C-alpha positions as a Markdown table, in Angstrom:
| # | Residue | x | y | z |
|---|---|---|---|---|
| 1 | Unk | -41.1 | -9.9 | -5.2 |
| 2 | Unk | -37.7 | -11.3 | -6.2 |
| 3 | Unk | -37.0 | -14.4 | -4.0 |
| 4 | Unk | -33.5 | -15.1 | -5.3 |
| 5 | Unk | -30.8 | -15.3 | -2.7 |
| 6 | Unk | -28.9 | -12.1 | -2.0 |
| 7 | Unk | -25.2 | -11.5 | -1.4 |
| 8 | Unk | -25.5 | -12.5 | 2.2 |
| 9 | Unk | -26.9 | -15.9 | 1.2 |
| 10 | Unk | -24.1 | -16.3 | -1.3 |
| 11 | Unk | -21.5 | -15.4 | 1.3 |
| 12 | Unk | -22.9 | -18.0 | 3.6 |
| 13 | Unk | -22.4 | -20.7 | 0.9 |
| 14 | Unk | -18.9 | -19.3 | 0.2 |
| 15 | Unk | -18.1 | -19.6 | 3.9 |
| 16 | Unk | -19.2 | -23.2 | 3.9 |
| 17 | Unk | -16.8 | -24.0 | 1.0 |
| 18 | Unk | -14.0 | -22.1 | 2.8 |
| 19 | Unk | -14.5 | -24.1 | 6.0 |
| 20 | Unk | -14.7 | -27.6 | 4.4 |
| 21 | Unk | -11.7 | -29.8 | 3.9 |
| 22 | Unk | -13.2 | -31.2 | 0.7 |
| 23 | Unk | -10.8 | -31.3 | -2.2 |
| 24 | Unk | -11.6 | -28.7 | -4.8 |
| 25 | Unk | -13.4 | -26.5 | -2.3 |
| 26 | Unk | -11.5 | -23.3 | -3.3 |
| 27 | Unk | -12.3 | -23.9 | -7.0 |
| 28 | Unk | -16.0 | -24.3 | -6.1 |
| 29 | Unk | -15.9 | -21.1 | -4.0 |
| 30 | Unk | -14.2 | -19.0 | -6.7 |
| 31 | Unk | -16.6 | -20.4 | -9.3 |
| 32 | Unk | -19.6 | -19.3 | -7.2 |
| 33 | Unk | -18.0 | -15.8 | -6.7 |
| 34 | Unk | -17.6 | -15.6 | -10.5 |
| 35 | Unk | -21.2 | -16.5 | -11.0 |
| 36 | Unk | -22.3 | -13.9 | -8.5 |
| 37 | Unk | -20.1 | -11.2 | -10.1 |
| 38 | Unk | -21.4 | -12.0 | -13.6 |
| 39 | Unk | -25.0 | -12.0 | -12.4 |
| 40 | Unk | -24.6 | -8.6 | -10.8 |
| 41 | Unk | -22.8 | -7.1 | -13.9 |
| 42 | Unk | -25.6 | -8.3 | -16.2 |
| 43 | Unk | -28.5 | -7.3 | -14.0 |
| 44 | Unk | -27.2 | -4.5 | -11.8 |
| 45 | Unk | -29.2 | -5.6 | -8.8 |
| 46 | Unk | -27.6 | -4.1 | -5.7 |
| 47 | Unk | -28.3 | -7.0 | -3.4 |
| 48 | Unk | -26.3 | -9.3 | -5.7 |
| 49 | Unk | -23.2 | -7.2 | -5.7 |
| 50 | Unk | -20.2 | -9.1 | -4.3 |
| 51 | Unk | -18.5 | -7.3 | -1.3 |
| 52 | Unk | -15.3 | -7.6 | 0.6 |
| 53 | Unk | -16.6 | -10.5 | 2.6 |
| 54 | Unk | -17.3 | -12.4 | -0.6 |
| 55 | Unk | -13.7 | -11.9 | -1.9 |
| 56 | Unk | -12.1 | -12.4 | 1.6 |
| 57 | Unk | -13.9 | -15.8 | 2.0 |
| 58 | Unk | -12.7 | -17.0 | -1.4 |
| 59 | Unk | -9.1 | -15.9 | -0.5 |
| 60 | Unk | -9.5 | -17.9 | 2.8 |
| 61 | Unk | -10.6 | -20.9 | 0.8 |
| 62 | Unk | -7.5 | -20.7 | -1.3 |
| 63 | Unk | -5.3 | -20.1 | 1.8 |
| 64 | Unk | -6.5 | -23.5 | 3.2 |
| 65 | Unk | -6.3 | -25.4 | -0.1 |
| 66 | Unk | -3.5 | -27.9 | -0.6 |
| 67 | Unk | -3.3 | -27.3 | -4.3 |
| 68 | Unk | -0.1 | -26.2 | -6.0 |
| 69 | Unk | -0.3 | -22.4 | -6.7 |
| 70 | Unk | -3.1 | -21.8 | -4.2 |
| 71 | Unk | -1.2 | -19.0 | -2.4 |
| 72 | Unk | -0.5 | -17.3 | -5.7 |
| 73 | Unk | -4.2 | -17.5 | -6.6 |
| 74 | Unk | -5.1 | -16.0 | -3.2 |
| 75 | Unk | -2.7 | -13.1 | -4.0 |
| 76 | Unk | -4.3 | -12.7 | -7.5 |
| 77 | Unk | -7.7 | -12.2 | -5.9 |
| 78 | Unk | -6.3 | -9.7 | -3.5 |
| 79 | Unk | -4.9 | -7.8 | -6.5 |
| 80 | Unk | -8.3 | -7.9 | -8.2 |
| 81 | Unk | -9.8 | -6.3 | -5.1 |
| 82 | Unk | -7.1 | -3.6 | -5.0 |
| 83 | Unk | -7.8 | -2.8 | -8.6 |
| 84 | Unk | -11.5 | -2.5 | -8.1 |
| 85 | Unk | -11.0 | -0.4 | -5.0 |
| 86 | Unk | -8.6 | 1.9 | -6.9 |
| 87 | Unk | -11.3 | 2.3 | -9.6 |
| 88 | Unk | -13.7 | 3.5 | -7.0 |
| 89 | Unk | -15.5 | 0.4 | -5.8 |
| 90 | Unk | -15.6 | 1.0 | -2.0 |
| 91 | Unk | -17.6 | -2.2 | -1.5 |
| 92 | Unk | -14.6 | -4.5 | -2.2 |
| 93 | Unk | -12.0 | -2.5 | -0.3 |
| 94 | Unk | -9.2 | -4.9 | 0.9 |
| 95 | Unk | -8.8 | -4.9 | 4.7 |
| 96 | Unk | -6.5 | -6.4 | 7.3 |
| 97 | Unk | -8.5 | -9.7 | 7.0 |
| 98 | Unk | -7.8 | -9.8 | 3.3 |
| 99 | Unk | -4.0 | -9.2 | 3.6 |
| 100 | Unk | -3.7 | -11.6 | 6.6 |
| 101 | Unk | -5.4 | -14.4 | 4.6 |
| 102 | Unk | -2.9 | -14.0 | 1.8 |
| 103 | Unk | 0.1 | -14.0 | 4.1 |
| 104 | Unk | -1.4 | -17.0 | 5.8 |
| 105 | Unk | -1.7 | -18.7 | 2.4 |
| 106 | Unk | 2.0 | -18.2 | 1.8 |
| 107 | Unk | 2.9 | -19.3 | 5.4 |
| 108 | Unk | 1.2 | -22.7 | 4.6 |
| 109 | Unk | 2.8 | -23.0 | 1.2 |
| 110 | Unk | 6.0 | -25.0 | 0.7 |
| 111 | Unk | 6.6 | -23.6 | -2.8 |
| 112 | Unk | 9.8 | -21.7 | -3.6 |
| 113 | Unk | 9.7 | -18.0 | -2.8 |
| 114 | Unk | 6.7 | -18.3 | -0.5 |
| 115 | Unk | 8.4 | -16.6 | 2.5 |
| 116 | Unk | 9.6 | -13.7 | 0.3 |
| 117 | Unk | 6.0 | -13.3 | -1.1 |
| 118 | Unk | 4.6 | -13.2 | 2.4 |
| 119 | Unk | 7.1 | -10.5 | 3.3 |
| 120 | Unk | 6.1 | -8.5 | 0.2 |
| 121 | Unk | 2.4 | -8.7 | 1.1 |
| 122 | Unk | 3.1 | -7.6 | 4.6 |
| 123 | Unk | 5.1 | -4.6 | 3.4 |
| 124 | Unk | 2.4 | -3.8 | 0.9 |
| 125 | Unk | -0.3 | -3.7 | 3.6 |
| 126 | Unk | 1.9 | -1.7 | 5.9 |
| 127 | Unk | 2.5 | 0.9 | 3.1 |
| 128 | Unk | -1.2 | 1.0 | 2.3 |
| 129 | Unk | -1.9 | 1.9 | 5.9 |
| 130 | Unk | 1.0 | 4.2 | 6.6 |
| 131 | Unk | 0.5 | 6.2 | 3.4 |
| 132 | Unk | -3.1 | 6.8 | 4.3 |
| 133 | Unk | -4.4 | 5.0 | 1.1 |
| 134 | Unk | -6.1 | 2.3 | 3.1 |
| 135 | Unk | -6.6 | 2.7 | 6.9 |
| 136 | Unk | -8.3 | -0.7 | 7.0 |
| 137 | Unk | -5.0 | -2.4 | 6.1 |
| 138 | Unk | -3.2 | -1.7 | 9.4 |
| 139 | Unk | -1.2 | -4.8 | 10.4 |
| 140 | Unk | -2.4 | -6.5 | 13.6 |
| 141 | Unk | -1.0 | -9.4 | 15.6 |
| 142 | Unk | -2.4 | -11.9 | 13.2 |
| 143 | Unk | -0.4 | -10.3 | 10.4 |
| 144 | Unk | 2.8 | -10.5 | 12.3 |
| 145 | Unk | 2.1 | -14.1 | 13.5 |
| 146 | Unk | 1.4 | -15.2 | 9.9 |
| 147 | Unk | 4.6 | -13.6 | 8.7 |
| 148 | Unk | 6.9 | -15.1 | 11.3 |
| 149 | Unk | 5.1 | -18.4 | 10.9 |
| 150 | Unk | 6.0 | -18.3 | 7.2 |
| 151 | Unk | 9.7 | -18.1 | 8.0 |
| 152 | Unk | 9.5 | -20.6 | 10.9 |
| 153 | Unk | 7.8 | -23.2 | 8.7 |
| 154 | Unk | 10.4 | -22.7 | 5.9 |
| 155 | Unk | 13.3 | -23.5 | 8.3 |
| 156 | Unk | 14.4 | -19.9 | 8.8 |
| 157 | Unk | 13.8 | -19.6 | 12.5 |
| 158 | Unk | 16.4 | -16.9 | 13.0 |
| 159 | Unk | 14.5 | -14.7 | 10.5 |
| 160 | Unk | 11.3 | -15.5 | 12.4 |
| 161 | Unk | 12.9 | -14.3 | 15.7 |
| 162 | Unk | 14.1 | -11.1 | 14.0 |
| 163 | Unk | 10.4 | -10.4 | 13.1 |
| 164 | Unk | 9.4 | -11.3 | 16.7 |
| 165 | Unk | 11.9 | -8.6 | 17.9 |
| 166 | Unk | 10.5 | -6.0 | 15.5 |
| 167 | Unk | 7.0 | -6.9 | 16.8 |
| 168 | Unk | 8.0 | -6.5 | 20.4 |
| 169 | Unk | 9.6 | -3.1 | 19.6 |
| 170 | Unk | 6.4 | -2.0 | 17.9 |
| 171 | Unk | 4.3 | -3.2 | 20.9 |
| 172 | Unk | 6.5 | -1.4 | 23.4 |
| 173 | Unk | 5.9 | 1.8 | 21.4 |
| 174 | Unk | 2.2 | 1.7 | 22.3 |
| 175 | Unk | 0.9 | -0.2 | 19.3 |
| 176 | Unk | -1.7 | -2.2 | 21.2 |
| 177 | Unk | -2.9 | -4.0 | 18.0 |
| 178 | Unk | 0.3 | -6.1 | 17.9 |
| 179 | Unk | 0.3 | -7.4 | 21.5 |
| 180 | Unk | 2.3 | -10.6 | 21.4 |
| 181 | Unk | 0.7 | -13.9 | 22.4 |
| 182 | Unk | 1.7 | -17.4 | 23.4 |
| 183 | Unk | 1.3 | -18.4 | 19.8 |
| 184 | Unk | 3.7 | -15.6 | 18.6 |
| 185 | Unk | 6.5 | -17.0 | 20.7 |
| 186 | Unk | 5.5 | -20.6 | 20.2 |
| 187 | Unk | 5.7 | -20.3 | 16.4 |
| 188 | Unk | 9.3 | -19.2 | 16.6 |
| 189 | Unk | 10.2 | -21.9 | 19.2 |
| 190 | Unk | 8.6 | -24.5 | 17.0 |
| 191 | Unk | 10.7 | -23.2 | 14.1 |
| 192 | Unk | 13.9 | -23.7 | 16.1 |
| 193 | Unk | 12.6 | -27.2 | 17.2 |
| 194 | Unk | 12.5 | -28.2 | 13.5 |
| 195 | Unk | 16.2 | -27.5 | 12.9 |
| 196 | Unk | 17.6 | -30.3 | 15.1 |
| 197 | Unk | 20.8 | -28.5 | 16.3 |
| 198 | Unk | 21.9 | -27.8 | 19.8 |
| 199 | Unk | 22.2 | -24.1 | 19.0 |
| 200 | Unk | 18.6 | -24.1 | 17.9 |
| 201 | Unk | 17.5 | -25.9 | 21.0 |
| 202 | Unk | 19.3 | -23.4 | 23.2 |
| 203 | Unk | 17.6 | -20.5 | 21.4 |
| 204 | Unk | 14.2 | -22.2 | 21.8 |
| 205 | Unk | 14.9 | -22.6 | 25.5 |
| 206 | Unk | 15.9 | -18.9 | 25.7 |
| 207 | Unk | 12.6 | -17.9 | 24.2 |
| 208 | Unk | 10.8 | -20.1 | 26.7 |
| 209 | Unk | 12.7 | -18.5 | 29.6 |
| 210 | Unk | 11.8 | -15.1 | 28.2 |
| 211 | Unk | 8.1 | -16.1 | 28.1 |
| 212 | Unk | 8.3 | -17.3 | 31.7 |
| 213 | Unk | 9.9 | -14.1 | 32.8 |
| 214 | Unk | 7.2 | -12.0 | 31.2 |
| 215 | Unk | 4.5 | -14.1 | 32.7 |
| 216 | Unk | 6.0 | -14.0 | 36.2 |
| 217 | Unk | 6.4 | -10.2 | 36.0 |
| 218 | Unk | 2.7 | -10.0 | 35.1 |
| 219 | Unk | 1.8 | -12.2 | 38.1 |
| 220 | Unk | 3.8 | -10.0 | 40.5 |
| 221 | Unk | 2.1 | -6.9 | 39.1 |
| 222 | Unk | 5.4 | -5.1 | 38.9 |
| 223 | Unk | 4.3 | -1.4 | 38.5 |
| 224 | Unk | 7.7 | -0.5 | 37.1 |
| 225 | Unk | 7.9 | -3.3 | 34.6 |
| 226 | Unk | 7.8 | -3.1 | 30.8 |
| 227 | Unk | 4.3 | -3.0 | 29.3 |
| 228 | Unk | 5.2 | -6.2 | 27.4 |
| 229 | Unk | 4.9 | -8.1 | 30.6 |
| 230 | Unk | 1.6 | -9.8 | 30.1 |
| 231 | Unk | -0.6 | -12.8 | 30.7 |
| 232 | Unk | -0.9 | -13.1 | 26.9 |
| 233 | Unk | 2.5 | -14.9 | 26.7 |
| 234 | Unk | 1.9 | -17.5 | 29.4 |
| 235 | Unk | 3.8 | -20.7 | 28.2 |
| 236 | Unk | 1.5 | -23.7 | 27.5 |
| 237 | Unk | 2.0 | -27.4 | 27.0 |
| 238 | Unk | 2.7 | -27.0 | 23.3 |
| 239 | Unk | 5.5 | -24.5 | 24.0 |
| 240 | Unk | 7.2 | -26.8 | 26.6 |
| 241 | Unk | 6.8 | -29.8 | 24.3 |
| 242 | Unk | 8.5 | -27.9 | 21.4 |
| 243 | Unk | 11.5 | -27.1 | 23.6 |
| 244 | Unk | 11.7 | -30.8 | 24.6 |
| 245 | Unk | 11.5 | -31.8 | 21.0 |
| 246 | Unk | 14.2 | -29.3 | 20.1 |
| 247 | Unk | 16.7 | -30.9 | 22.5 |
| 248 | Unk | 15.6 | -34.4 | 21.6 |
| 249 | Unk | 16.3 | -33.7 | 17.9 |
| 250 | Unk | 19.7 | -32.1 | 18.6 |
| 251 | Unk | 21.1 | -35.5 | 19.7 |
| 252 | Unk | 23.6 | -33.5 | 21.7 |
| 253 | Unk | 25.3 | -35.0 | 24.8 |
| 254 | Unk | 23.3 | -33.9 | 27.8 |
| 255 | Unk | 20.3 | -33.1 | 25.7 |
| 256 | Unk | 18.2 | -35.7 | 27.5 |
| 257 | Unk | 18.9 | -34.1 | 30.8 |
| 258 | Unk | 18.0 | -30.7 | 29.4 |
| 259 | Unk | 14.8 | -32.0 | 28.0 |
| 260 | Unk | 13.8 | -33.2 | 31.5 |
């Protein structure tokens, strides 16, 4: 009887590395995946074969890593999975979790070109799903949130709002998997709050008012209202604080009164 750990055990250790904030965790996780992969290739024991969870966990580790080039490394592992899947390995088929983790990696990155890279990954997963090549790659609300967050974090709040409008359009066309949330609106509002202009503050407030309207419509159970009206976009303290911050940073005359 072989008492060696199986892929489930390895995945548990990989997950521990992905969750820790210890420096070098992503390197350790990828090194363990490499060891698992090499062991399987040399011995061909089925329970040692890395699967999508193994790869996804390492990508998540890189997404959280502060190291320079970590987002690019996450993308390279995604591309490795895509290649293996195209060669017939169904066990490492990239799914929505895979693509979301890479987009999230770029949303956290401050390196040049990160937002464009996030857009490219989003388009790729969307094409994979719409072409029928990979039905597990259908973008969900986490995909959209990560993408608009990438732009909001990079100082391009207007582009983030454009993505929000596309998202709302998709949801209104019966795509339940992209139901907007408080976080969705909040990420764009926070993006405007970072800019420090009165125009940005006013746009942040406009989005807050939109959230309040949608929430109130849900409360009133308006049968004739848009399906977007939902309790999922109820403003919270973080959203209100972001709008206050937006006005405070604008230093515009009357901003203090607005913030109140």
